[in-house]
Every structure is written in structure tokens, then in C-alpha cells.
N, C-alpha and C positions, 0 to 999 in steps of 0.2 A: 367297807368303805368309810371313810370320814364323813362327818355331817356337812351340810352346805350352809351353815349359819354364816352370815356376812360380818365384817368388821365393824358395822354399824352399832353392834351390840357391845364392842369395846367401849364406845364412847359414854356408855352408861356410868351413872356414879358408882364407883369402886366401895364395896364394904370396907369399914374401918376395921382392917386385920393388920397383923405386924408387918405383912408383905402384901403387895398389890397383888390383884387377881392376875393369872396367868392368861395371855392372849389366846384367843380362839380363833382359827382361820381354816380355809378348805381351799380345794383346787380352783374352785369358782373365783376366788378372790384373786389368784394369778391369771386367769384366762381373760380377763377384761383388757379390752384396748387402752384403758386409761391407766394400767397399773404403773406406779412410778416406783422404783425402788428406794429412793430417798424418802418419799411420803411414808413408805412401808416402815422404814427404820424408825422415822420420827414418831409414829403411832404407837411403836413397841415402848419408846421411853417416856410418851406424854403423860401417864399417870403417875409416874416418878417424879418427873419435873414439877407437876403441878402441886404434888405435896410438899416438895421442898420449899417452893415458894410459899405456900401457906404457913409452913414451920417458921419461916424467917431464915436468915442467911447467916445467923450466928453460928448455929450448930455445924459440926465439920460434915463433910461430904461422906456419905456410906455408899459405896458401890454395890453391896450386896443385893439388893433389889434389882438392879439393872442386870447384874449377872444372873440372877435365877431368870429374869424374865428373858435374857437372850437364851439361855440355857433351855427353858421350856421351848422357845421359839424353835432352837435349832432341832431338838427333840420332834417337835411338831413337824418340820420340814422334812426331817428324815421319814416319817411315817407318811407323809404325802409322796415322796421320792419311792417309797416302794409299792405303794398303790398305783402310781405312774407306770411303773416298771411293768406290773402285772397286768394292768388295761394294755400296754403296750405290747405284750406277750401275745394276748388274747386277739387283739385286732391285727398282728402279723399272721397267726394261724388262720384267721378267717381269710385273709388275702390268698394266702397259699392254698386254700381249700378252692376259693373263687377261681383262680388261674388254673387249676386242674381241671375244674369242671368246663372253663371256657375252653381249653384245648381239647376236650373230649368230644365238645359241641362242634368245633371246627371240624375235627376226623368225621364225625358223623354227617355234616352237612356236605363234605368234601365227597364223601363215598355217594351220597344220594345225588350230587350233581354229575358225577361220572356215570351214573347209571341213567340219568337222564339224558346224557349226550349220546351214551350209546344207543338208546331206545329211538332217540331222533335220527341217528345215522342209519339205522335200520329201516326206519320207517321211509327215509329219503330214499335208501337204495330200492326198497319195493316198489315206490313210485316209478321209479327209472326203469324199471323191467329186469333188474339184476338182483333182485333180493328173493323175499320169500313168496311163496306161491300165490298167496291172497291178494297181491299187488299186480297180478297179471291182467285184470281188467282195466286198471288206470294205466298201464304201460300200452295196452292194446287201443285204448283210445288216442293216446299221444302219437303212436306211430300211425296211426288211422288219419289223424288231423295234419301230419307232414305229409303223407302221400297225397291226399287231397289237394293241398297245396300246391305241391309239385306238379300233379295233374293239370291243376288250372293254370298255373303258368305255361306248360307245355301246350295246354289248349289256345292261351292266349297267343303264344309264338306261333303256333300253327295258323291261327286266324290271321295274324299279322304277316305271316310268309304268303299265306293263300291271296291276302289283299295285295301285296306287294308284287306277286307274280302276276295278279290280275292286271294291275296298273301298268307294270312293265310290258305285259302283251299288248295292252290297248296303246300305249305310246310306240311301241317299236314296230307294231303291224298298221295301226291305223293313224297314228299320230293323236289320239283320244285322251284327254287329261281331265274328263267329266268327273270321275271319281274324286280325283284330286280336288276338283273345283268344289265337288258337292262339301268335300271336307272343309275346304277354305270358307265357304260361305256360311257354314254352321255358326250358329249364335254361342256355342259352347267353347271354352278355351282349350278343353281337351281335343277337339277337331281340329282347331288351327294347329294346336302342338303337334298332333300326329300329323299332318298333312306337312308340315315343316321336317319332322323327323324322316317321313317315306321321301319327300323329295332329295333329302340328302342322300338316302340310301341308294335311291333310282340314280343319282349321279355316279356313285360309285360301281353301281353295276354298268351303268353306260361305259363307263372307263374301261371296263373289263370285257364287256361283251360287245361294243361297238366302238373299237379303237378307231375306226376310220375317220368317225365324226370328230374325233380328238386329235388326231395326227394330220388329216389332211384338211389343211385351212380353205383349200380351194373348192370343198365340197360345201362349204357353209353358204346360205342362200345369199349372203353379201357378195360372194365372189361368182353366184350361177345366175343364169337368166331363167331358169327352170322355175316353175311356180308348183307344180304338182307334187305328188308323192314320189320319192324316189324309188326306182325300179328296183327290185331285190337282186342281188348278185348270186349267181349259181356256181356251184363246183361243178366238176367232171361228172358227176352222177345226176347232175338235174335239181339237185337238194339245194335249197335257199340256204346261201352262206353267211347271212347276217340279216340285222333289222332293215325294214322297208323305209325307215324315216331316218331323218337326222336327229337321234334320241337327245343328243347334247344340247342341239338348238331348242327342242321342246321344253326340255325340263329346264333349263335355265331362264327361259321366257316365262314358264310358270313361276319359278321361283323369284323371279325379279317381279312378278306380278305380285306375287304373295308378299315379299318383302315392302313393295311400295302401298299394298292395302294395308298391312300392320302398320307403316309407318304414318299412314293418313290417318288411320283409327287413332294411335297414339297421340297424333298431333290433336285430333279432334277431342279426345279425352282430357288433353292437357288443359286446352282452351276452357273446357266444362269443369275443369276442378275434379274430374271422375278418377281418383287414385286407383280404385281397383281397377277399371278399365286399363289404365296406364300399365298397372302391373302385370296384368295378363298378356299385353302386348309384349311388354320387354321380356316377359318370361319366354315367349315364343320365339322371338327374335334371337333371345340368348342362346336358345337350343338350335336356332337356325344356323346363325353365322357368328356366333360369339358376342352379340350384342352391340357390336362396334358400330353399326349405323343407327341404332337408336340414342345410344350415346351422343355420337355426333350431331344427330338432329335435336336432342336435347340442349345440347352446349352450344351450337351454332347459331339456333335461333332465340337464343335467351334475349329478352329485351336488354338487358344489362349491356351486353356485347354489341347489339344493335345502336343504341344509344351512345357507346363510349367510341364506336368505330367512326361516328361522325365529329367528335371531339379530338381524334388525334392531331389534327393540324392546329389545335388551340395553342395559342401562344402561352410561354410560362409567364404567370403574373407576377406582381410585385413590382413596387415603384423603385426609381434611382436611388432615394435614400436608404431603403433596406438593403440593396444591394451593395452601397457605399459602407453600411454597416458592418456587411458580411464579409467585406475585403478589409476591413479595419481592424489591424491585430490587437489594439487597445479597448475595442468596443465590445460588448457581449454580443454574441450571435442572436439574431432575431428569432431563431427557430426553423421549424419546417416550412418548407414553401408552400403558400397556400393552396395551390392546384392539386398539389402532392397530398396535402392533408386531406382536402376534400374527397380526393380519391379512396383515399384510405379509409375515411370514415363512411363511404358508401359501400365499399367493398364489405367492410365489417357486418353493415347492415343485410347486404343481398346474400351474403355466404350464410349468415344465421338463418335468414328467412329460407332460403334455397336447401338449405341443408335438411329441413323438416320434409320439404315437397319430396326430396330424393329419397329420404327414409321412407315415405309412404309410397313412391312410385314405383320404385325399383327393388327386386328380391335381392341384386347385388349391389346395394346402395353404396357401399364403400368404394368400390371401384368407379361408380360414377362421380361419386365426390371428389375422388382424387384427379379425375380428367376434367372436372369443372373448377378445381382449385389451380391446377396446372395451366389452363386457359388463361383464368384471372391473373394469374402471375407472369406467366411468359408473354402474354400480349398486353393487357391494360396496364399492370403495374410496372412493367420492364419499359414500356415506351415510354411512360409518364416520367420515370426516374433516369433515363437517359436524355430526356428533353432537358430536365431540371440539372443534371450535372453538365450537360453542354452548354448551358446557359451560364452555369458558375464557372465553369472554366473559362468562358468569355471574359468573364470579370476580373478574378485572379486565382492563383493556385491557392490560397487560403480560403477563399469562397467555395472552391471546389472541395477542399479538404472538410471545410464546415458543413456543405451540403450534402457530401456523402456521409458523415456521421449522423447529421439531422436525418437523413433519410432512411438509414439503415436504424436508427432508433426507432422512427414511426413505424415501419416494418416490421422490426421485432416485437414492438408493442401489440400490431396488429395481429400477428402470429400468436403471441402469448393470451391476447383476449379470445382469439377462436379456440384455442386449447382450453381456456377455462370456462367457455360455453358448453364444450361438448360436442356441438355441431350434430350429428346423427345421432349421438348416444346421449344427449341433452335429455334430461338434468344429470345423467351418469357421466362419468369422467370421459374424456376423449377416447378412442381406441388408439393403440400403439402404431397400427397402420397409417391411420389419417394423421397423426402426430408425426410420424417419420415423413410424410409426403409434405407437411408445411416446413419442416425443418430443412429438407432437401430442397424446396422451391426457394427459401430464404438464402440458402449458401449458394445456391445458383446464380441467383438475381445479381450477387457482387462478386461472382468469383473473377471476371476480367479485371476487377480493379485491386485485386490482391493477388495476382499471378506473380510468382518469385518475389524479388524484391522491390517491385514497383512501386507499393504502397510508401515503404519506409524510405525510398528515395525522393518521392513527393515531399513528404515531412521534411526530409534533411534539406531539400532544395529549398523549401520555403523558409526555415529557419535560418539557413546561410543568406538568403537575400534580405532578411529583417535584420539580422546580426550586421550584415555588412553596411546597409543602410544606416541603421543606428550608430555605428561607430566610424562612420564616413569622415566627420570632421575631426574625430580623436584620431585617426590613420592619418589623415591627411596633414595634421599639425605635427604629428611627429615624424611623416616622412619628410616633410620641408625641414625638420629640426635636423634629421640625419643627413639631408642632401644639403644643408646650408653650404654656402661657399666658405673655403678656407682662404682663397686669396683674393685680393682687391681686385684683379683684371676677371676672375670668376664670377664675383659679385656682380660686376657690370655686366657680364653675359647674361645673367640670369638671376631675377630677383625671387623672393619667396612668393610675391604675389603670382607671379608668372607660373611657379611650379604648383601652386594651388588652384589657378585657372585651368593648367592642363589636366590636373587630377579631376577637377570637377567636369571637364569636356570629356574625359574619358568615360567617366562614370555615367554620365547621360548618354554618352553614346551606347555604351552597354545596355541601358535601359530601354533604348530606342531598335533593339533588336526583335525578331518575331518572338522571342521566348516570353515577352512580357507584354501584357494587355494595357491600353491606355489606363484605365483604372488602377492596375497593380502599379504602373509607372508612378501615377500620381500619388499612390498611398506611400509607395517606397520614399519618393522625394519628400514627402511630409514627415516620414521618420527620420530622415536625414537630415531633416531643418533646411532644405534648399527649397529655393522657389524654381518654379517651372521655366525653362527657358523661353523667352518671348523674342520679339525681333529684335529689342535693343534690352541690353543685358548690361546692368550697371556694375563697376569694379567692386563698389562697395559691398554689392550682395555674396561678394566671394571672400570677404575678410574675415580671418580667425582671431580668436582672442585666446589669452593664455588659458580661460576656463575651458575651452574646447580640448586642451591637452591635458586636463585633471581627470582623475576618476570621479564617476558619479554612481553613487549608491542606487540612485532612482534608475539609472539605466541599467544596472545589473538587475534590479528587482523586475524591471520589464523583460529582460532576457530569460530570466528564471520562469516568469509568469508565461511566457510564450512556450517555453519548454514543457513546462507542467502540462499546458493545455495540450500539446502535441502527443504528451506520453499518455494522458488521459484518453484522448481519441484513439490512440494505438491500442490501447488495452479494451476498448470498445469493438473495434473494428478488426485488427489483426488476429491471426490465428494465436493460440497460446504457446504453442510450441516455438514459434519463432519470436517471441517475446524477448528472450536473453539476447538473440542478435541484435534486435531491433534498438533496445536500451544500450547495449554497447555502442553502436553507431552513434547514437544520440550523445552519449559520454565521451565520444572523441570530438565530436563537433563542439561540445560544450569546453572541454579542455582546451582544443586548439584556439578556440575564440576568446573565451572569456579568461583563461588562466594564461595562455602564450600571447596572445594578440591584444590583450588589454590589460590585466592586472600586471603581467611581467614588463610590458613595453613602459608603462607608467615608473615602475620601480627603477627601470633602467635609466630613464630620465633624471629621476631623484638620485640614483648613484652616481651619474656623471656629475650633477650640481653639487653634490656633497663633497666629490673629489676635487673639484674646480675650487672649493672654498676654502680647501687646507692652506692653499698657499696665497691666498687673496691678501692684499693690504688693507684693504677697508675691512669694516665689521661685516661678520659673517650675515648672509640673508638664509634664514631657516625656512623660506616658503616651501622649499622642496618637502618639508616634511608632511606638508598639507595632504600628500598622496598616501601617507603611511596609514591614518586612521580608515580612509577609503578603502584600502587596500585588505587590510586586515578586516574589516566588515564584510568585504565582497567575498574574499576567500572562506569567511566563516558561512556566508549564506549559501556559496557554491557547495562547502562540503556538506551543509545541512541537506541540500536538495539531493546530493548524491547518494548519501548514507540513508536518507529516509526515503527517497523516490526510485531512485535507478538502481542500485546494487541489490535491495530486497526483491527487485523483479527478475533478476539473474540468479536466484537462489538454486532454481532447479539445473542451472547447468554450472556445476562446481568450477571447472577449468575456466570458463569465460568471467565468473564472478571474481575468482582470484586475480584474473587478468586485469579486470576493471579497478580492483582494490589496488592493484600494483600501480597502474598508469596514474590513478589519482593521487596515491602516496608520492610517487616521482614528482608531478606537477606542484603537489602542495610543499614539498622539499625544497623544490627551486624557488619559489616564492618566499619560504621562511628565510632560506640562505640569502636573498636579496634583501630581505627587510632586514635580517641580522647584520648584514654589511653596511645597508644604511646606517642603522643605529651606530656601529663601530665608527664610521666614518664620522657621524655627528659628534660622537664623544672626541674624536682626534680633533676636530675642528674647534669643538669648545675649549680645550686645553690647549690647543696651538694659539688661539686667540689669547687666552689668559694668560699664557707665557708671553706672548707679545706684549701685552697691557704690564705685565710684571717687569719686562725689559725696560719699559719706558720710567721705571722709577727712577727719582733723582738721587743722586749720591748721598746728599744731605738731609734727605727727608726726615731722617731719624736722628739727626745731630744738628739741631736748630743753634743758631747764634744765641747769645746771652741777651742780645737786645730784642729779639725776635721771639722769646720764650713765652710771653704773656700771650701774645696773639695767637702763637703756634697751639699752645693749650686749649685755646677757645675752639679749636677746629674738632669736629668729631672722628675723622678719620683723613686720611691722606687723599688727594685726588686720585691716584692709583687705585686705591682700595674703592673710592667711590664709583669710578669707572668699571671695576670688576664687578662690584656688586650690581651695578645697574645693569651690565650686559647679562649676567646670570640671572638676574631677575626677569629679563626679557625673555632669555632662552627657557627659563622655566615656564612660563605663560605660554610661550609658542609649544613646547612639549605637551603641556597639559591639553591643550586644544588640537593637538595634531596625532594624539595615540588614543586609543579608546580607553576610558575610565576602568578602574576596577581590575585590570590586568597587572602582570608582572613585568610588562616592558618599561612603562615609566619608571617605576621603582628600580629596576635594573640599569637603565641608563643614568638615572641620578645618582646612585649609589657609586657607579664607576666613576662618574665626573666628579663627586666628593672626595673620592679615593685619590684621584689623579691631581685636584686642586691642591689637597691636603700636601702630598707629596712635593708638588711645586712650592708651596708656601715654607716648608721646612727647608728647602734647598735656598729660597730666596733671600731667608733672613740670616744666613750664614754668610752673605756678601755686604752686609751695609755696617757701618760702624754705628754705635748707640750711645748716645750719653743719657743723662738722668732724664730731661724733659722727653728726649726722643724715645726711651724705653716705654714712656706713659701713652705714646703715640703707637708704638707697637701694641701694647695691650689693647688699645683702642682698635686697630685694625684687626687683630686676631679676633676679638669678641665679636666684632661685625661680620668678619668671615664665618665665624662657627656659628652664630645666631643664624644667619642666613642659610647655612648648608642643613643646619638642624630644622630649619622650619619646612623643608622638602620632605618628601615621603620616602625614607631611605629604610635599608634594613635596621632592625632593632639593635643589632649588635654594633652596628656603626655610630648611630645617633644616641645610643643609650648613655647615662652617666659613667664616666670612667672608660669610654670609648674610645676609638682611634681618633675622633676629632677633638676630644678634650685635650691631647697632647698638644695640639696648637695653643691652648691657655696656658698651658705649662711651659711652653717655649718663651711666651710673653712674658710670663712671671720672671724667667731667669734673666731679664733685662731690668727690672725694677727693683727687684728685692736687693737688701745690702748684703755685705759678706757673711756677715752673723747669721742674717737669716738664710741666706743660701746654704750655708754650712748646716744649720739645723735642718733645712728643708731637705738636703741631700742625705742627712743623718737620719731622718726619719725615714726616708727611702730605704736606708741600709737596714733599718730595724724592722719594718713592714714588708720586705722582701718585694713581692711581684704585685702588690695590692695595686700600686699605682700605674701598672704597664700592661694592663689588661688590653688585648685587641692590637696592640703596637704592631705596624707593620716590619718593623725590624726584629722581631722576635725577642720581646721584652720579658716573655713568661719565663717560668722555672724559678726555683727556689735560689736565694742569693747565696747560701750557705752550701750550697750542692757545687763543687767544683767551680766557683766563682769567687773573685776577690770581693772586698768591702767596697773599692771603688764600683765595681761593676753594679753591685746591689745598689748603691746609691744612685747610679745613673738610671738604672732601670726603675726606680723609685718615682721618677718622673716621666715613665714610659719611653726613654730615649738610651740610646747607646752611650757609652764613655766618649767615644770620639765624637758623637754630636753635642753632648753637653758641652764640653771642652770648646767646641768649635763656636758655640753661641756665647759662651763666657768670655772668650777672647775678643769677641766684638765689641765688648763693653770698653767704654773710654777708661774705667778704672781699673781694666784688667791687670796694668802694671803695678797696682798698689801692693803693699805687702800683705794686706789681709786677703786680697783676692789671689795673691801668689800661692797662699797657704791652702786656700780652697782648690786651686789649680794644682797643686803638688799632690792634694788627697785623691785627685782623680786619676794621677799617672799611674 
């Protein structure tokens, strides 16, 4: 093996020889965790580098010392590798030997374990009498013990049978129950338990041996006047045919006495808090009659029920303001009714306390606790819940639903608290039997309110009433608009105020029905924004404004908030399997009320107003656009509510969920179609009015007289251009406030309007003669039009440099440049091909030299067709000059 000298010996000053001393290292140098290959290589070359530094740098580099150093290091590494391989082989051999020894040990221990198991089985067999002869004594002792136990049982049974026969003989012949009385009066629980057991057996014997006392009711003392013993019946041989006494009466009388005595003892023990005595009496009565009487005694005479029975007629508390808040849909509910909350708190304390007593007083405590809980829920809690809900129902339907929710939550919390306490199992978790009883009582308490579709119908009816009231003025406004008289005689017959008055009267008459309570009527009138009818009703109270016919995002938020409250309440109260059906019902209500009856009605009015503006002779009124922003916002809120709240709750019912999605999509598509129709109508209205303004352009606006040139040139634009720009600015401002910002609607409308105006202007300037000063005015108008349109939020391709709007500037330049400049301009277009015609609505794209003439390419250079350029040039006063004729000839 190599030596273990460390590398620190290398750092010693080497001897002055021709070549440096070879490095020396061992395996320990490489086994360290701090070993780094780079440092190891540097240590091999350190001596050579230091000598070279000491000798100066003028000498040429000699690699031989380094080569010999590395050769020695490689040789040493090979030696270490061989040593390492030898050690590895030795260790591998040792491992194989250890594995073989381990396997041999396992086999040896396995055989010993098997022998031990066999020995144990033999010993067990011998002890049971079926094995070796030396185990006969043990098996004989076991068999003897079994026989003695059997004999003892037979003896006890014989004694019990003998005592039973004696008791029957005394009862049947002499009516004597002294033996049973002695057992009953004994102080030991075993005696009373045995007397109860024997009394039950005697009743069965009496039923078999004395059927007359069971079948002949007239033989009972209550129906006979005899007081002495009954004479025995004799058969034909003079032998006694049956008992001499009425055994049934005697035994039942004793049983009744025994039961009363045990119940009295139980009650005395209960008052003294003697739980052991209570348990003994309960055990006897359990064996005697199943324990029904003692359970009834414990439950019926409990102080909690005695005190509560006196409070049944107590009125439901709460002031008028609290019930008013409960009926107000915009107010937060005040919580659980105070008297119910007080009862719940008391029940929690009583049940927790009594469960500990029941555990100590009854051996069958779970059954007693179940009866106690049933009595608590079915009597005290149910009575109070019914009183609270009756009171809430007399206030309003919403008050009833909110009270139902708060009552259910309060009692559910009570059940969870009792489960967490453990009751008879406290501090251990509550038993499954008791937990099942609590859950059953909770469900049965509210079953009448969730039978069939009764609950969701209440929710739907409540929302319908609230929605109808909230939208009363809106509906009345649009009903009056639709029923507006179209003839003069009809208008004289019935005015709008009369229509409104009749609508309000019909609505109030509906609220006066028995379906609505006074409080609910008052709340609904408040929601509708109406005053309660008095002895004198002023006509001004029924006037409607234009604002009543507009959409209100606030109204929509209130409607969705009421819906969300109903959905949340339904999730807490309704059965989970019926949730998809319930939310589908609420979705139908939301779509029919908010989408069909609210948003679409307002959009129909806006669409009619937009259609009427197209043929109007005055400047269009865009006030009908005010509904668009609210309609889009309300639709977005409605969709968010549907996709976030309603549709996810129907995920368990795939067909119903798909149907809900389909109905939602249909409703939204109708709204979008109407919005698109209004926007398209608006575009048509704008373009129609711009066309009307352009039609008012004077014939000589661009051909001023020489005397008017100076004053004309001082004008910034023509009156027509100024009117159009003013109108477009007003339209743009109205559109910005009428549609939601950030969307594509505004950009799309403005882009369509800009393209339409561009087309109108291109056609407009083909109709007017233009002289030199007039050409400058054309340029001013065109520049004003383009600057205004580009200031809008248009598509980038439309407003970009070289886009379709820049064609208007090119047209303006056609009226001001001279013939030579015009020729150069067209020639530049011919050379550049399509660079000037990008985005032209007349298809100016394409290479001029590909299938087109030089004239076509020249026209496309300004983004116009040849015919259009020719039409504009012909409107110039100098179009008949020789120079211009040459230009025109180049376009032919």
C-alpha cells in the first residue's frame, strides 16, 4: 500500500537539482471533501513556475520539468488506481461472505420458529383435551367447570320456575301476591327487577291458562257487582276447570302498583339527584315495559317544558321599525327574531346540561336523549318558529322569506353547536345515532315550507312584485308612448295623463287585494316611487318625465341585488337536488323582466326615435342615444350575474344548464341586434343630415367674383363646411357620452361615418365650378374636414398618413396646382405606381405597369381613378386652356 504522506510536504523548499522533485501523494489526498482538481493541478506546476519567476523571463520556456512532473504524477495515479482496485475486490469478497452468512442465519432462525409454533400448537391441543395424554387433567378441569356452570343455570331456572309456579298458584287460587310484594318491597334492585320479570311472565301464563279473564270483558270486577272470589268452574267429572280468581286483573293491578312505585321512586331520586337510584328504577322499568313510562315521566315533567308551556301564548317581540326593515328589500335584514333567539340559546344550555344527567340516570341514555330532543324540537321550537313565521307573513312575503332564512340558520347553528358539544358523549364526539336525530328534527321542522315548488314560487312571486313596482313608471311611460293617439279626435278622447291615471289606479287596486299586506303595499308603493292614495289625490302626483322612460343602471343593480339575495337564500334553504330547477326559474324571471321588459323596450324606443330622425327636416336630435350606454352596461351586469351566479349552480344538470345558456344567448343576441340597428340608423341619420347640409352649398361658393376675392380669401371655410363641422362635433361629443368608453362601438360608428362623409365629399366636389381663389377655399374646406375626422378615434388604417382620408387633400390640391405642376404630380404618380393610392375605396392598389395604362397609373398616384381625376380637373375654370387640355389628353 502507498504511504499516506500529505501534500503539505510538497510545499517544502525543493533541493537545487536539475529537475524539481517529483510530487508525492496518497489516497488520503483524494478522499478529503475539500479536494479540488484545479488546485491539485496547480500544485504540480507550482515549483516549476516559481523557479521560472526567480530565473527571470528572458530565458525560453522549457516544458521538460512540467512533462516529467506530470509523467510522475500519472505513474503515481496509476499505482493508486491499482491499489484501489485491490481494496475494492477485497471488500466485495467480504460482502459476499457476509451475505452468505446472513442467508444461513435466516434459514436457521426460520426452522427454529417453525419448531416453536409446532410445539405451541401441540401444547394448545393437549390443553383442549384432544392432544397428548399428559393434558388430560387440564381438559378434565375445563369440562368439569362447564358442567358446573350448566348445572348452576339449570338450578336457577328450576328455582325460578318453582317460584313462578308458587306465585301462579297463590294468584290463581287465593288471589295472593304477597311473594311478589315482598320482592317489590326489597331494597335491592335485583328483587324489583325479578318481580317485574315474573309479573310479565305471569301475564303470559294467565293469557294461556285463564283465557276467560282475557276474553270475557263482563267478568271483570268493573262490570260485575260481586266482591268475593270467583267460584271455580267444574267440568263434567267435577274437576276444577280453571282458576278461582280473575288472574288478569290481579296481575295487572300488581303491575300497575309496581310501575307507579318505581316511577315515584324515580321521581324522588331525580329530585334528590340520586343518579344511581334513577338508573336502577329505569333498568327495572325498561325490563318491565320497555321504559316508555319512565322516559315520558322524565320528559313531561321537565321544568323546561313546564316553563315554556306557560309562554306559548307570548307575542312575537320586535318593534315596528324592525319589521319595517325586514320588509324593505333595500335594507339589511335585522337578524333572528329575539324571542326565537332567546329560545335557541336556552335550548342549547338545557340540552347540554340534561344530556349529562341522562347519561348518568339511564342505562339506555341515547334513546332517552332522542325522545328529549324530539320533544324540544317538535313542541317548543316548532311552536315558536310557526309564531314567528306567521307574524312575518302578516308583514310581507319578503319578511317571511327573510325570517325563514334567519330561523333556519339559527336552528342549524344550534344543531351544529350540540354536535360539537357531544352531549351524552361529551367530551368525545357525538354518537351517529344522536347526530342523525338532530338532523332529522331540523329537516322535519321546515318540511312544510319546502314541499314541492312552494318555496321557489314564493321567491319568484316576491321578485316579480318588486320588479313590477320598481319598473312601474318605466312601464307606464312606454305604455303611454305606445298607446299615444294618432288622430286628433282620439287625442281629444283620451290624453296621456288619463292613461297614466288609469294605470296607477289599476296598480293600486291590485295592491289592495288580499295577497298583499298593508306593510307590503306601503313598501311596494315606495319602491315604485308612488304616494299612498289619500282622500284627495292631486293630478301632479301622477306626472311622468322623460327620465322615467330611460334606462337606469341603479335600477338594474337593485334588481340584481334582490336576485342575488334570493339565490343565496335558496342555497341555504332549498334541497340541493332542486337547485338547477330553481335557478332556471329565476333565470326566466330575470330575462323576461330585465332583458325583455326593460332593456329591449328602451331600445325599441331609441330605434323608433332613430328611424324618425332620418326624414326629419331639422337637425337630428341624438338624445335617443342616451339609452345605449345604460343598455350595454345593464346587459353586461346581467350577463356577469348569469354566468357567475346562476349557470354554475346548474352544472349538475347538463341539459338544464345548456338550456339556460341557450336562452341567455338568444336574449343577448336580440339586445345586440337592436343596439346594432340603432347604431346603423344613427350612421344613416348623420350621413343624411350631412348630405342635406352639402345640398345647401351655394353654386358660386368656389367661384367668387374678382371684387370679392380679398374678402373671400379671409374666410377660414365656407358656411356649409362650418355647419357640417359643427354638427359633426356635436354628434361626436354626444356619442362619446352615450356609449361606454374603451369598447369598439364608438370606433366602429365613427369610422363608418368618416368613410361615408368621405364618399359624399368626393361626389360633392364634382358638382361645383372652381376658379383660382375658389380652389384655395376648396383646399381649406378639405383640410378642415380631414383634420376634424382624423381627430376622432378611427381605425388606424383609415386615419394613417396616406390613408383613405388623405385622398380628400389630394382632391383639394387638384384645384390649386397649375398645369405643369399637375402634370408633374400625375407623372410622379406614374413613376411611383401605387404609393399614393393605399386604402382608396376605388381600388387604386396594384402596380401601374401590370396590365394598366400610364394614365391609370398617374391617376392612382393621387388615390383616384382616371374618371374621377378627369371629373375634378374639368370643374376648373382653366380646363379649356391649351395646357390643361394637354393634361386632360394624358388622362384619356
